[in-house]
N, C-alpha and C positions, 0 to 999 in steps of 0.2 A: 482542504481536503485532497487526498491523493487518489486520483481517479484511476486505479489500476483495475481494468475490468475482466481480466483473465480469470478462469476459475480452475480449481483443482479438485480432484476427488481422492478423499482419505478413506481407506477400507480397513476395518479391523474384524477379527474372526472371534466368534463366541459359540461354543459348542456346535461347530461346523455350520452355523448360521451366518449370514452376513448382514451387517448393518452398514449402510452407505452413509457418509457424512460428505456433502457435496457443498462446497463454498464458491459463491459468486461475489466478485467484487474486489473491494480495497484490501490493504493490509489490516485494518481494523476488523474487517469481517473475518479475515484469516486467523486473527488473534481470537476472536470470540468463537470460531468454529473449533479451534483447538480445545477450549474449555467445554464446549458441548460435546465434543467427542469423549472428553473425560467423564462427564456426567453419564452418557450413555454406557460407557464401559463399566463405571462403577455401579450403576443401577441394574445392569444386565438387560439393557434394551436390545432385543434382537428382531429381525424380520421387518425392520423399518428402513426407510430413507429419509434422513433428515437434510433438508436443504436450507442453508442460511442465504437469503436472497438478496439481490441488489436492484436498485431502482433509479441509480443515477443517469442512466441513459436508456433510450428506447430500445437499443441493442441488447443491453443486459437483461432487460425483460423479455425480449423476443427469444433469447437463448434460454432463459428460465422456462418459458411455456414449451419451447422445443424439447428441453430435457424432461419435463414432466410427462409430455405426451410419449416421448421415447421409452421412458422407464415403464409406463403403463402398457405401451404396445408389446415390449419384450416380455413383460409379466404381469397379466391383468390382476393377479394377487398382491401386487405391490402396494404397500401402505406407506403413503408419503406424509411427512410432518414438515410444515414450512415456518419459518421464522424470518426476521430480517425486514429490510426496507420495502422490498415489493409487496410482500404480503401484509405489511403494515399499512401501506398506501391503499390498497385495493383488496381487502380481505374477502368481500363478497363475491368478487370475481373468481378468486383462486381457490376458494373453499368448493366451488361448483365443478372444478376440474376432475376428471376421472382419476382416481387412484389418491387424491388428496384426502386424508382422514383427520387432519387437524392442523390448527395455526397456533403458534405460540407468539404472544405479542413481542414487538422489537424491544419494548421497555422492560420485559421480564424474562427475556431469553436467557440471561445469565443466572437465573434462579433455579436451583437444582430440583426445588419442589414442583416446577412447571413440567417436568419430565417423568414424574412419579407414575402418572396414570398409564404411561406407555411401557413400565417396566414389567418384566416377568419374573418368575421365580428362578429362571435359569441362572447359572453362575457363569462367570466368565472362565473360559477354558485357555484361551491363549489371546495374545494380541501382536499383529504385525504393525509396526509404526515407521514413519519416515525418519531417516537420519536425524539426530539432535545436533543440528548445525546453528539455526538461526531462530530465536524464540521471539515472539512479539509481546510487548509489554504495554497495555493500555493504561494511559495517565490521564485520559480525560475523555468526554463524550459529549455530542451535540455541538452547536455553533450559534453564535449570536450574531453572525454577519448576514447581510440580506442580499448575497449575490443573486442577480435576477435570473440566471439559468439554472439554480440549484434547488434540488427538492429536499436536501438533507435535514433542513430544519423542520419540515412537515413530518419526517419519519423518525428523527432522533431527538428533536426538541433543542432546548437552549444549552449553551456550553455549561458543563458541570465537571469540575476538576476533582480527582481523587486526592486523598491526603498523602502526603509523602511517606508516612509510615506504611500506609496500605501499599504503596508502590514498591516500597523496600521489600515487604513481605513477599510480594509477588515475584520480585527479582530473585529473591532467595529461592523460591520454589522452582523457578525456570533454571538457575544454576544446578539445584538438586537433581532435576530431571536430566541434565547433562548437556543443556544448550552451551554453546561457545560463544554465542554472540547474542546481545540483546538489542532489539529495536523498539525504541519508544514510539508509540502509536497512538491515534486517536483521530477524531474526525478533524480537528484543528489543534495540533499540540503546541503551536506558537502561541496560542490563546491561554495557555495553562495559567492557573492561579488567579485569574481575574475576579472570581467570586470570593476569594478569601480576604480576610481582614486581620493583620495587614496584608495587603496584596502581594502575591508571590508571582513568579514567571518561570519561563522554561530554563533559564540560567540556574535558577535556584535549585530545581529539582534534579538537574544534571549533576551539579556540585553535591547535592545531598546524598544521591546514589553513589557517586564515586568515593565520597569521604567515608560513608558508612558501610560500603560493601567493596572492600578492596579486591575480593575474588573476581569482580567484573573487570574483565580485561579488553573487551571489545563492545563498546556502546555505539550504536547507530541511531540516527534520527530519521523519522519518516518526513512526509511532505511539509513544508514550512511556508507560511503566508509571508511574502517578502515585506509586507508593512509592519510586521512584528519582529524583523530581524533588526535588533538595535545594537549599539556599541558594546553593551555588556555580553550579549550573546556572541558577538564576533570575538570578544576577548576570551569566552569559553572555548569556542572553537579553536582558537589559536593556542590556548595554554594547556588544554586537557589532551594529552596524547591518546588516551584510551577512547576519546571521541573521534570515530573514524571520520576520515576527510571526503565525505560525500554529502553534499547538500542538494536536496530535491526541493525545488519551489513551485508553488502554485502560481504560475505566471498567467496562463490562460490567453493572453493576447500581447502583441507588441505594438498595438497602435492605442494612443491616449484616449481617442474618442470611443473606441470600443471598450476599453477599460472603464470608463466613466458610465457607459451604458450597461455594463455588467455590474456595476456598483462595486468595483474593486477599489482597494485603498492605496494602491502604488501607481505611479507612473513608469514609463519605460525608462527614463533617465534615473529615477530613483533605483530601479533594478540594477542598472548598470553601474551606478555608484556604489550600492551594497556589495555587489560582486566583486568590484574592485578593491574595496576595503578588505573582503574576506580572503582574496587571493594574495594581497599584500602581506596580511597576517599570517596566512598559512598557504604557501604557493602550491602544496600538492592536492588541494581541494579540486574535485571535479563536480561540476554542476549538473544536475537533471532538472527537468521541468515538465509541468503539464501544459499543453497548448490546445485550445478549442478552435478549430477552423470553421468558418461558415456561421459565425454568430450573427444574428439578424441585423441587417444594415451593412455588413461588412463588405467593403468594395475592394476591387483589385489593389487599389493604392493601400489600403488598410491592411490587406493580407501581405502585401509586400513589406510593410512595416515589421510584421511578424517575423517574416524570413530575415530581415537584416538583424532582427534583435538576437538571433541565435548566436551570430559571430560577435556582436556588440557586448553581449552580456555572457559571453564564453559557456553557452549552454550546449552540453555535449550528449546527454543521454535523456532522449525526448520520449514522453508519453504524448502521442498525438490523437485527438478525438474529434470526430466529425460532429458538429453541433445537432442535437435532436431536441425538439421542444419537450419539455416536461409539464404535465398538467398542473395547473394552479401556480405557475411561475409566470412572472411579468414577461420574460422573455418570449413565452409562447404567444403572447399577444402583439409582439413587434412584428415588422415586416420581414418575412422569411427570406433566405437565400435559396435560390433553386438548387435542389438536391444534386444534379449533375455537376453544378459548379463546386458545391461543397466536397464532393468525391475527389474532383480533379484537384483541388487545392490540397486535399489531404495527401493524395498521392505525390504531389509536387513537394510539400514540405518533408514528407518521409524520405524521399530521394535526396533532398538537401541535408536532412539530419544524418543520413548514412554517410554522406561525404564527410561532414564535420566529424563524426564518430570515428571514421577511418582515419582521419588526420590525428585526432587525439590518441589513438592506439598506436600510430606510428611513432608518436613521441615516446612511447614507453619502449620501443625496440632497442635492445642493448643494455637496458637498465635492469637492475635487480629489485623486486618488490616483494611486499609481504602478501601472501594470500591465504585464504581459508578454504579447504577442501570440502566441496559439497558431494562429491562422489569420487570414484577412484581415479577419475581423469579430468574432472571439471572443478573449477574454483572460481572465486571472485577476489579481486584485489581489495585493499582497504578502501579504495576509492570506487568501488563497485563495478569495475571493469571485468568483463567475463574472460577467463582463460581456460586453455586445454593443454594439459600436460602430456609430454611424450613418455614420462615415466609415471609408475603407478603412485597413487597418493593414499593416505589413510583419512577416511571421512572424519571431519571435525578437527583435523590437525593443521596447525598453521605452518607455513614454510616460507623460507626465502626462495624466491622464484626468479630465474632468469628469463627475460622476454626476448625471444629469438626472431619471431616474424609475426604477421597477422594474417588471418584467413577470414575475409568477410567481417563480422563483428566480434571476432574472437582473437585474443593474443595466444599465439603458440610459443611454448618454451618448456623448461624442464625445472623441477625443484632441486635446489642446491643443497639445503639442509633444512631440518626441523628447527622451529623456533621455540 
């Protein structure tokens, strides 16, 4: 599971009324939020705020409660509809919050009929939308793993993979909407196909998409479980040029004892060996990772092992999370690390990760790389490094880009030509 907890607010206009669509959480939530937005627009839902919630950390729920209270304070007439993991986990609590008028189950939130009761007879006048650059394509939901810190199984259920033809149809829709890059997403995409007979896997669905939809020129993967990265997937990463060279891994810790207590299925040495194989097969790959600091029983030595792993496994793009106990998880019953220690470790790891990222960015200076423009001056490289252009870009256009220098976490340069 890719624990990306930042949230965005997407707003579109209907008959001069505003319907806010607020997304908390992971890339999967972002994918679902886009579909919910389409439902609201098609059905003519106005004067509501729909929030797709997240419960993966206590901080995500704190921000959710803060947002609900702020919306109600700013306008007591605000009508809020909740869906997603937090409202699924604790519906009785959230339905009592001022401004909340309804909760849609996490299991049925992608059913258009669930939103009919909130529809009005007003028609859609216009729509303001975010640039069609990167579209998320859900290939599975749920998870069969039993990680001791994770609440996702309680809110999303067991692993369910979607049929490859259904995935293909959704990919066609994303291209028809103008998206330039497709990101395969889910709770645990590397577990794709385990429920099928005969069994399929992530490599299968990647090959199927690229073979049957040549119009896909940019395909990206969301978070992978290292335990599921096998030789066949490495072969796909190496051989499919349309599959972009950015691998984000659900690492969580660099200490073997902590990994066992988390009930993860990989060891630190296995991760190092996997990444060495990937880099040998495709040297331009850049690795990202989720790391949890302050997991119960984590000692200074165990934390030091996580720090060492960043360089040993060539991890450059980090999402760092301070452990927070989730209700009904085994980790919540374990001896907890003092909060002050957790915060200090998170700060220390963040500083180290920034040094490592700066070194990776410096390696790009003087090189020409391919970028996809996200706005008139910002873009990302194929390996997902952030760039800022000194000349104007066209949103959604690919360019050959010369890297001149770096500024903090960004490569500075200029576009040379359109691709």
